[in-house]
C-alpha positions in Angstrom: 90.2 -147.8 -232.1 94.2 -150.0 -231.5 93.4 -153.6 -231.2 93.9 -155.1 -227.8 95.8 -157.9 -227.1 97.4 -160.1 -224.5 101.0 -160.3 -224.9 102.7 -163.1 -225.7 105.5 -164.4 -228.4 103.3 -163.9 -231.4 104.0 -160.1 -231.2 107.6 -159.1 -231.1 109.5 -156.3 -231.9 110.8 -158.1 -234.7 108.4 -160.2 -237.7 108.2 -163.5 -237.3 108.5 -164.4 -241.1 111.1 -162.7 -243.4 108.5 -161.6 -246.0 106.8 -160.1 -243.0 107.0 -156.5 -242.8 106.2 -153.5 -240.4 104.3 -151.1 -241.7 105.1 -147.7 -242.3 106.3 -145.9 -239.3 107.3 -149.7 -237.9 104.2 -150.1 -235.7 101.6 -152.7 -235.7 97.9 -151.3 -234.7 97.6 -152.7 -231.4 98.5 -152.1 -228.1 99.5 -155.0 -225.8 97.5 -155.4 -222.4 99.7 -156.6 -220.1 97.5 -156.7 -216.8 93.8 -158.2 -216.5 91.9 -157.2 -213.3 88.9 -159.8 -214.0 88.7 -162.7 -215.8 85.7 -161.2 -217.4 86.9 -159.6 -220.8 85.0 -157.4 -222.9 84.5 -158.5 -226.2 87.3 -157.2 -229.1 86.8 -154.7 -232.0 89.1 -153.4 -234.0 90.5 -151.1 -237.0 92.6 -151.7 -239.5 95.0 -149.2 -240.6 93.2 -147.8 -243.2 90.5 -147.3 -241.0 88.4 -149.5 -242.2 86.7 -152.4 -239.4 87.9 -155.6 -238.9 84.4 -158.1 -239.1 83.6 -158.9 -235.7 83.6 -162.1 -234.2 80.7 -162.9 -231.5 81.5 -163.6 -228.1 79.8 -165.8 -225.2 80.2 -165.8 -222.3 81.7 -168.8 -220.4 80.8 -170.1 -216.8 82.6 -173.1 -215.8 82.4 -174.6 -212.2 85.8 -176.1 -211.6 84.9 -178.7 -208.7 87.7 -180.6 -208.0 88.8 -176.9 -207.2 85.8 -175.6 -205.5 86.1 -172.2 -208.1 83.9 -170.8 -210.5 85.6 -169.1 -213.4 83.9 -167.0 -216.0 85.4 -165.7 -218.8 84.6 -164.6 -222.4 85.2 -166.6 -225.3 85.0 -166.1 -229.4 82.9 -168.0 -231.0 85.9 -169.5 -233.4 87.9 -170.1 -230.5 88.1 -173.3 -228.1 87.0 -172.7 -224.8 90.0 -174.3 -223.2 92.7 -172.4 -225.1 91.0 -169.2 -224.5 90.9 -169.8 -220.8 94.4 -170.5 -220.7 95.3 -167.2 -222.6 93.6 -165.8 -219.6 95.8 -167.5 -216.8 92.9 -169.6 -215.9 93.6 -173.2 -215.2 91.0 -175.8 -216.1 91.8 -179.6 -216.3 92.8 -181.7 -219.6 95.7 -183.8 -220.9 95.6 -184.4 -224.4 94.2 -181.0 -226.0 92.8 -183.2 -228.8 89.4 -184.1 -228.0 90.6 -187.8 -227.1 90.4 -188.1 -223.4 88.2 -187.4 -220.8 90.8 -185.1 -218.6 88.6 -181.8 -219.7 84.9 -183.3 -219.8 82.6 -180.7 -218.8 78.4 -181.3 -218.1 76.8 -178.6 -219.9 74.1 -176.8 -217.4 72.8 -174.2 -220.0 74.0 -173.2 -223.5 75.3 -174.9 -226.1 79.1 -176.2 -227.3 80.3 -177.1 -230.8 82.2 -179.6 -230.7 83.1 -181.6 -234.4 86.2 -183.1 -233.0 85.5 -184.3 -229.5 86.4 -188.4 -230.3 86.8 -188.9 -226.6 83.1 -188.8 -226.0 80.6 -190.8 -227.5 77.1 -189.4 -229.8 75.4 -190.8 -226.6 77.1 -188.8 -223.7 76.9 -185.6 -226.3 73.0 -186.0 -226.1 73.4 -186.4 -222.5 75.0 -183.0 -222.5 78.8 -183.4 -222.0 81.5 -182.0 -223.5 85.1 -181.8 -224.0 86.5 -178.0 -223.5 89.8 -178.5 -225.5 87.6 -178.9 -228.8 84.8 -177.3 -227.5 83.4 -173.8 -229.1 80.4 -172.2 -227.6 77.7 -171.7 -229.4 76.0 -169.4 -226.9 76.4 -168.3 -223.5 77.5 -171.3 -221.6 77.2 -172.3 -218.2 79.4 -176.1 -217.8 80.6 -178.0 -214.5 83.7 -180.2 -214.9 83.5 -184.3 -214.4 85.5 -186.2 -212.4 87.4 -188.1 -215.6 86.9 -191.8 -214.7 82.9 -191.2 -214.1 82.8 -190.5 -217.6 85.4 -193.1 -218.7 83.3 -195.2 -216.8 79.2 -194.2 -218.4 81.2 -194.5 -222.0 82.9 -197.6 -221.6 81.7 -199.2 -218.1 79.3 -201.2 -220.1 81.7 -203.5 -221.6 83.6 -204.0 -219.1 81.3 -205.0 -216.8 80.0 -207.8 -218.3 81.9 -210.1 -215.3 84.9 -212.3 -215.7 86.7 -212.4 -219.1 87.1 -216.2 -219.8 90.5 -217.0 -220.7 90.8 -218.9 -224.2 94.0 -220.4 -223.9 94.2 -221.8 -227.3 93.6 -218.6 -228.9 96.5 -217.5 -226.5 99.3 -220.2 -227.8 98.2 -219.1 -231.4 99.0 -215.5 -230.6 102.4 -216.1 -229.2 103.0 -218.5 -231.8 103.2 -215.7 -234.3 105.7 -214.0 -232.5 
């Protein structure tokens, strides 16, 4: 069985690297999928040119309720892929900004399932424990159902307690010292 992959610039007719060469016959053992009839993709399995199976990577069904757009997206994500990147590869538009786990634009609330997110710096451990996750750096560990969140709401949950202590007292002496150093 040939590997079925989405078509993109990674798979060209010529090798991307000078040391790479095509196998005999000039064709790699995969077929290009140009059109998708459903967002829900089936798991991928493949065999190498000599007929041995490639190791199978577990996949999980991800359901995202996009509150802002009023749309529910359902798609399958391999356990070793970021949820946001896999959605984009399937032409599914989800909110994001930094793509590095540092902001809260792609924040979701996990309704069921688990997301592994070791690089999610944009949300605190406390919010992670309350079920918040970032799609840009989140890997599904099981079938997952999530709901997008308002970026400002998540930011307030995370930092509001630090900024909501009333007016800041002005320290003119400290300001003079700081300006004097310039």
